[in-house]
N, C-alpha and C positions, 0 to 999 in steps of 0.2 A: 223150102228146105226145112227139115225137122229141127226142133229146138236142140236135141241132143247132139246134132252136128254143128249147129251155129255156135254154141257156147265154147267148145274147145277151140274153134277157129278164131273167135274173137279174143280169147285169152292168149293164143299164140301171137296174134298181131300186136296185142297190147304189151306183151312181155318181151317180144323180140326173140322168143325161143320156142321150142316145141311145147305144146300144151301139156300142163301138169295136172289139171283138174278136168275130169271127165264126168259129166252128169248124165245118168240114164234113169229116167223116171225119178224116183225118190232116193236114188243111190248116188252118192258123190264119191268118186275114187280119186285119190290124190297120189301122185308120184313125185319124188323129190326133184327140185329144179337143178339143172346142171350148173356148174361153175361157169362164169362168163368173164373173159378178160383177166383171168387169174384172181378174180374176186370171189369171196365166199357168198353164195346166194342166201336169200332169206325166204324161207318157206312159210313164215307165219301168216302172211296175208292170204295166200291161197288156202291155207287150212281154215282161216276165219271165213273165207268165202264159201268153202264147202259146208261149214256149219250154218251159214246164213241160208243156204239153199236147201239143205237136207237135215237140219237140226231139229225139225219137228216132223214126227211121223215118217222118219226116213232112216237112212244108214249112211255113215261116213267111214270110208276105208282109207287108211294110210298104208300104202303099199310098202314093200321091202325097199331098203335103201336108207340113206342118211338125210334126214330133214334138219335143216339149220333153222333155229328159232332165234330171231333177232329182235323180236318185239313181244310185249305182253299179249296174252290171249285171254280175253274176258268173255266168257260164254255163260251168261246168267239165266237164259230163258229157254233152255233145251226142253224138249218134251217128246217122249216115246221115240227115242233114238238109240240105235245100236252103233257103237263105235268099235271098229277093228283097227288095231295097230300092229303092223307086221314088221316095221322097221325101227330105226333109231331116231330119237329126237335129241338133238344136241343144242343146248342153249349157248348163246354167243358169249364171248369173253369180254364184251364191252361193259365192264363193271360200272362205269359212270352212268351209262344209260339205265341200267337196272336200279341203281341207287336213286335215280331221279324219277323213274317211271313205274316201279313195281306197284301193284294194286293193293291198297290198304285193306286189311281184314279186321280192323277194330281191336282185336285182342292185343294188349300191350304194345300197340304201335307196330305190330308185325305187318308184313306185306307179302305178296305172292307174285310169281311169274305167270301162273295159269290158274284161272278161277272158273269152276264149272258149277252151274246151278240149274235148277229146274226139277223135272220129275220123270220117272220111268226111263232111266238112263243105264245102259250097259256099256262097259269099257273092257274089251278083251284083248289081251296081248299074246295069248297062245304060247307063252313061254319064249316068244321071240322079241317082243317089244322091249326096247331099252331106252331109259331116260338118262341122258348124260348131262349133268349140270356143270361140268368142268369146274368142280368144286375146289380143286387145288389152288386155283387162282384166288378164290374167295378166302380160303384158309390162310394163305400167305399174306394177302393184303389186310386181313382182319387182325393178324398177329395176336391171336388168343383172346381178343375182346369178346364180350358177351352181348348178344342181342343187338347187333349193329343195325341201325335204322336203314331201311331200304334193301337190306340183304334178303333176297326173295325165297320164300317157300317154293318148292318145286310145283306141287299140285294142291289146290284147295277145293274142297267141296263146300259150297256156300249156298245156304237156303236150298239144299237139295233133298229130294225125297224119292225113295225107291231106286237106289243106285246099286249096281253090281259091278265090281272091279276085280279082274282076275288075270293072273299070268303076266305080270309086268316086272321088269328088273330095273332097279335104280343103281347108278354108279356115280360117286362123287357129287352128291347133291349140294346145291348152293347153300342151303339152310335146312330147315325141317324137310323131310321127304314129302310128307302129306299132312294136311290139316283138315279136320272135319268140324265145321262150324254151322250152327243154326240148321242142322240137318237131321233127318230121321229115316229109319229103315235103310241103313247103309251096310252092305256086305262087301268085304274086301278079303279075297282069298288068293293063296299061292303067289305071294309077293316076295321078292328078293331084293334086299337093300344093302349096299355096302358103300360107306363113305369113310375112307381111311387116308390120313395125311401121310405124305412121304417126305415131309420137311420137318424143321424144328417146331413148326406151329401146329397146334392141335386143331381138330375140326371145329369144335365148339358149336352147340346148337344145331346138330344134325339129327334131331330126333327122328325115329321111324314114323310115328304118328302122334298127334295130340287131338283129343276130342274136347269140344267146348260148346256149351249151349246146344247139345245134341242128345238124341235118345235112340234106342234100338239100333245099336251099332254092333256088328258081328265081324270079328277078325279071326281068321283061321289059316294055318299053314304059311307062316311067314318065317323068313330067315333074315336077321337084321344085324349088321355090324355098323355101329354109328358113333361111338365115343360120347354119347349123351343118352337121354332117355330113349329106351326102345319103344315102349308103348306107354304114353302118359295120358291119364284121364283127368282133365281139367274141369273148371267150374261148370255147374249146371249140366252135368252129364248123367243120364239115367238109362238103366238097362243096357249096359255095355258088356259084351261077352267076348273074351279073348281066349283062344285055345290053340294048342299045337304050334307054339312059337319058339324058335331058338334065337336067343339074343347073345351076341358076342360084344365084348368091350363096350358095355352100355350100362344104363341104369335099370335095365330090365323092366319089371312089372311095377308101374308107378301110379300112385294116386297123387295128383298135384302137379305143379304147385297150386295152392288155393289161398284165398283170403288176403289178397293184396290188390284189391280193386280201388279205383278212384271213388271217393265218397263213401268208402266202406260198403259198397254194394255186396250183398252176400253171395257166396259160392256154395252150391249144394251138389253133392255127389251121392248117388244112391243106386243100389242094385247093380253091383259090378262083380264079375267073376273072371278070374284068371285061372286057367286050368291047363295042365301039361305044358309048363313053361320051363325051358332050360336056359340057365344064365351062366355063361362061360366067361371067365376072366373079366368080371364086371365089378362096378362099384357097389351095387346093391342088388337084391334079388326081388323081394316082396316088401314094399314099403309105402309109407304115407308121409307126405311132406306138406305142411301148411305154414302160412304166416299167421299172425295173431289177429286177423281180421274177423269178419262175420261169415256165418254159413254153417254147414254141417256135413259130415261124412257118415253114411249109414249103410249097413248091409253090404259088406265087401268080403269076398272069399278068395283067398289065395290057396289053390289046391294043386297037389302034384307038381310042386316046384322043385327043380333040381338045380342046386348051386354047385358050380365047379370053379374053385379058386376065386371066390367072391369076397371083396374087401370087408363088407359088413352086410350079411345077407338080409336080416330083418331090422328095419329101422323105422321109427315113428318119431316125428318132431312137430312141435307147434310153433316153431320159430326158425324155419329153414333159412339159411344164408345170413341171417342177421344176429341171432342169439339175443334178440331184444323182445321184451314182452312175452317171454315164453310161458310164464305162469299167469298171465293176464289174458290169454287167448279166449275169444268168445266163439270159437269154432269147435264144437264138440265132435269127437270121433267115436262112433258107436258101432257095435256089432260087426267087428272085424274078426275073421277066422283064418287061421293058418293051418292047413290040413296036409299032411304028407309033404312036409318041407324037409328035404334031405340034401346031403352033400358036404362040401368043404368050404370053410371060411379061410381067408388068407391069413388072418391072425386069430387071436383067441376070443374075439367077440362074436358070438353067434347072433345076438339080438340086443338092440339098444332102443328102449321105448321110453320116451319122456312125453307125458301128457300134461296139459295145463293144470295147475293147481286149482284155478278158479273154474275150470270146466273139465273135470277128469274124464278119462276114457271109460267106456262101459261096454259090457258085452263082448270083451275080447276073449278069444280062446285059442289054445294050441292043441293039436291032435297029431300025434306021431311026427313031432318036429325033432329031427336028429341031425345036428350039424357038428362036424368034426373039424378042428383046426388042421390046416394043411400040413403042419409039421409033424402031425401024428403023435405028439407028446403033450401039448398043452391041454389044459382042461377048459372046455368052452364056458364062457360067461354069458349070462342073460341078465341084462340090467333093466330095471323097471322103476318108474316113478308115476304116481297118481293114476293108478288103474283101479277102478271100482271092481270089487269082486275078484281081486287078484288071486286069493286063496283057492277059488273054485275054477280059475281060468285054465289050469293046466300049464301055465307058463312057469317054468322052473327058475324063478328069479333068484339070482345069486348076489345081487347088490342093487344099489340105487343108480339111476341114470341122471347125471347132471343136466341142467337145462341147456347148457352150451355144448353138449356132446356133439362132436363133428360127424358129418356125413361119411367121411372117409378117414381111415386110420393110416398111420405110418409104421405101426408095429404093435406088438402085444401091449395090453394095458393091465 
């Protein structure tokens, strides 16, 4: 009997149900398991089995239908594999399991439900793939807390190289939608993310993506509604290009947070471009946030940014969240350009830039920055502190920015 007929038969006998994994040559095709005895099935093991057999020089196809994911999936050694996802992946509601078993990803004690690593990997969703994190359960039990230990990121790229992801939709993510760590040459296109709480508790920490210790990351054609950072570029990220993204209810285009590592290990961010970004009803639009630790930000361009009812569109701080050590920061911010930044601010502050007195910002420039307060009557203010070459920067500073200036405002100032 041929291998392709033996494997499905064995799986059927082992599972007591019709086979859900079919192997033909180097292609593994997975169909969702049916419910049994009124109990929700768990498809995670058969998906892991598919990658074990076809994750190198092969193809894994997740067919249409609903896949229930009840366990972590750790796939760190994929190579030359095409992944097709035609159905829905729904992570289980067993919060205690995930809190105990989510996979650690080093950064700030974060963890993930699904980790993918290796090289030459394509993941295509064809606009049909849906990742359902059942996030409302997480938002309610978290009760507005920040960075709950064990609360899992939906998908993490980990020590991954040459990865293409396209055409996937996320709804109600458990935590961050995606995380790119220790990776290079990553392209992520045509992604749709929406995590919105329907209760009194906000989502908190449902970023669209965060890059960290990665280079050559290309993000294009995303729509993100998340209640936190839309696209956040964290420490030791180089050559990151983000374009054609619409962010709703978010922090929009973000550098940071940086400079808060154990042992004061430095964070470097360099060569980042955000282009053609629309920020709708968001906290900020084009901004840089650091703590007062070590590192450097250099060569960042925010171009063609459209702000629509944004609380504080342009914001730079050297002491995010703490208001401590603001003027003692050892993390210089250099060569940041805002080009064609237009639209409306919720209040009368168009920009608030506070750089460290001991490490002033340099190479800042504004070109065609036109932000109008939403009320149509107030005069926009541009607050600036400790910017070298301010007179030549094009920034129309109207006053100084205090060190403890908040990220979000509650009214005109």
